[in-house]
N, C-alpha and C positions, 0 to 999 in steps of 0.2 A: 463498584467495579473491582474485580480481583486483578491484582498485578502479579504475574508469575514471578518466581524467584529470579533475581538477576544472577548472572553467571560469575563464577570465580575460577581461578586457574585450576586446571585439572578436570574441569567439567567436560562433558562430551556433547558435540553438536552433530546432528544427523543431517546429511545432505541428500535430497531426493528430487524427483521430478513428478509433479502432480499434473503436468500438462504436456508441453512439447518435449520431444526427445532431445537428449543431450548426452554426449560421450564424456568419459572421465578426463580426457586430455585438457579440454578448455576449462575444467574445474580445478586444475592444479594450482593456479594463483589463489583461488579461494581457500583451498586446503592449506596452502603455505601461510596465508594470512591468519587463519584461525590458530595454527600451530605456533606462529610467532607471538601470539597472545597467551600462550600456555594452555590452549584448549586441545582436547582430543577430537578426532573426527571419525564418524561412521558413515560409510558410503551406502546409500540405499540400493535396493535390488533393481530399482527402475533406471538407474544410471547405466546407459549403454543399450537399453532395450529399444527396439525399433518396430513400431506399428504404424506405418505410414508417417503422419506428422507427429504422432503421439509416442510417449515414452512407455510403450507397452499397452496392453488391453486395459479397459477400465478396471477390471477386477485386480489386475496386477498393480496398478497405481494406487487403488484404494487399499489393497493389502499392505503395500509398503508404508503408506501413511498411517494406517491403523497400528501396525507393529511399532512404529516410532512413537506414536501417541501413547501407547500402552507400556513402552519400555521405560522403567524408572531410571535407568542409567543415562538416558538421553535427556538433556536439560533444555535443548532448543532444536527446532526443526527449521532448516533453511532450504528454500526452494532453489534448485540449481538453475532453473530457467522458467520463463513465463510462456507466452504464446496463447494457446486456448486448450481447454480440456478439464480444468478443475471442477467446473460445474457438473460434469458428467459423473463425478465420483463422490461429491459431497454428501449425497443422500445414502451412500453405502456405509458411511462412517458411524461407528458407535462412540460417542463422546463421553460415556459414563465415567470411565477412569480419568479421562482428561479433566473433566469438570471438578473432580475431587482433588486432583493434583495437577493444576495447570502448568504448562511450560510455554516458552515463547515460540510462536509461529512467525516466520520471517519471510518476506518477499514483497513483491509489488506487481502491478499490472494484473495478470490473470489471477494472481493470489488474492485479489480483492474479494473473490467469492468467499474464501475462508476467513479473511479479515472480518467481513461483515457477518458471516455465519457465527463465528466465535464471539464477536462483540455482542450478538443477541443473547449470549449466555452470561453477559456481564464479566467477560474475561478480556484483558487487553492483549493486543498483538503488535508486531513490529513491522511497519511499512518501511522497507529498506531495500538496498540493492539485492539482486539475486546472485547466485554463485558465479555465473559467467561474466558478471559485471565487474568483478573484483580487479581484473587486469587493467581495465580502462577507467575505473572510477577515480574521481578527483581526490586529492588528499583530504579535503574537507568532508567529502562523503564518507570516506573510510574512517576518519576520526569520529564523526557523528555516530557511525555504526558501532565503533568500539565503546564509546561512552554509553550508548543505549544498552548494549549487551551487559556491561559491567555495572550499570545502575548509577553512573555519574550524571550530574545535573545537565539537562539539555536546555539550551536557549539559542535563539537565532535572531540576528539583526540584519535586515536586508534593506537595500535602497528603496526610495519611493517610486511609485509608478503613476503615470498620468490618470489611470482609471481607478486607482485606489479610492475607497470610501472611508473617510476618517471616522474612527470610533474605537471603543474598547469593550471587550467582552470576555467573560470567563465561562468555560464549559468543556464538556468532553469532546474530544476530536474523533470524528468518524469519517468514512468515505473511502476514496481510492480512485481507481480507474473509472472514468465517467461511463464508458461503453459497458463495462461489467456491471456497474451499479444500475444502469438502465436495464440490463438484461435480467437482473434478479428482482426487479420491482414486483411486488405482489407475491413473492415466494417466501418460504420460511426462512430464507437466508437474508432477507431485507432487514437492516437495522432500523431502529427508531431514531429519527433525526430531530425530533422535537426538543427544543431547548439546548441543542448541541451546536458545535462548530463543524462545518462540513468542508472537507478537502477534496478537490477533484483534479485530475490530470488525464491526458490522453495522447494517443499516438496514431498517425497514419489513418485519419478519418477524413471523409469528405466534409467540407465546411457546412453544407446543407444538413448533414447528419448531426453535426455538433448542434446546430440550431434545433433540429428535431428533438434531440435528447434533452437539451436545456428547456425547451418549451414543455416537454412532458413533466420534468421536475417542477417547472413553474406552475403548470396547471394542476398539479397534485399538491400544491401549497408547501413544497419542501422549503423554499426560500422564505416564505412567510413565517415559518415556524422555527427557523434556526437563529442562533445568536450571532453568527458570523460565517464568512466564507473565505477559504484560502484557495487560490487558483495556482496550481503548479504548472509544470511545463506542458504546453500544447504543441507537440513536436511533429514535424513532417506532415503537416496537413495538406490535403489535396483539394482540387477544385474541378468543376466541370468545364467543358468548352465554353459555355456561357458562364462567366464568373458569378459567384454568389454576391460579391460586392463588399464583403466584410471579412476580416480575418477572424480567427477563433476567439481572440481576446475581445475584439469589438462585438462579436456576437454575444459573448457572456456578459460584457459590460452593459449592453443594451437591454438584456433581459433582467439583469439584477439591479439596475440603477435606481429603481423606485424604492428599494428597501433601505430603511434607516438603520443599517447594521454595518459593522466594520467589514470591509472587503479588501483582501490583499491579493494583488496580481503578481505573477512571475516569481512565486516562491520556488526555490531550487529543489524540486523533488519531481520525480517522474522519469520519463525516458530520455535522460540526459546524463552526462558523466558526473555532474555535480548533484547526485541524487541523495539529498540529506535524509536522515532517518527521522521518521515520525512515529510516535507510539499512539496507536489507535485505541480509543477507549479511555485514555488517561486525560485528566483535566489540564487544560492550558489556559493561559491568558493571552489573548490576541489584542495587541495595541497598535493601531494604525494611525500614524500622525503624518503631518506634512513633510517631515524630514525622514521618514522611513517606517518600517514595520518591525515590531519586536514580538517574538513568540517565546513564552517562558512556560516550561512545565512546572506545575505546582509540586 
């Protein structure tokens, strides 16, 4: 796995929108944050564009991303917002120059499309807050982002959870938003999960749909072939008039309980203020014990 160069003071970060539209004003805290760390900022042409829900037409979002990927002065690309739309542009992108000189791609949620797609090229990516999250993110999330950007050692220790499965495993971390992973299964953007540790999180889904997606991964032997599972935030779930009968964590626990691998629930990452940074494609050690879970990047 290729690890892009970590940033140093004076480097430039590009902020763009690959999916839902976003104006410049709500990105000011993100810009100020980067500048406080001694970084320069380039604002993408998609910021401020308005095409119904999207930040411009597909060709405009693809062009913006392509230009930042090919610009040697830009050392990292940060998604200003998530939403939906990245899958509409990924096949328009030429990654030839990027593969020769990788740089960090940063974001979460809908950005999972590019995390997975880039991970198939054996290049690591950064699952972290998006630009509009900078204003509301917890101090811990901000600090984890800074550490990741500048290549400082990342490790996390979190409290135990009743559904945790005790065990220890080492492997590459892959995954992201469950709905997005489900949507790209069978496509050229789907990463190889065999022998790896998978992370999943989600937002605003019906509970029966969480069950549907998890059953699909189960029936395709995803959990049979991974070394461990990390469950992030499952936020603002919805239910039908006739209740499903289990919450999202219960659904996941029921489907994964038969596997003799370490499983961590409630890791602080996803659609929450405390959205800690994870480097996708890099090797971690996942150690789940009765007293808590420790994740250490090698």
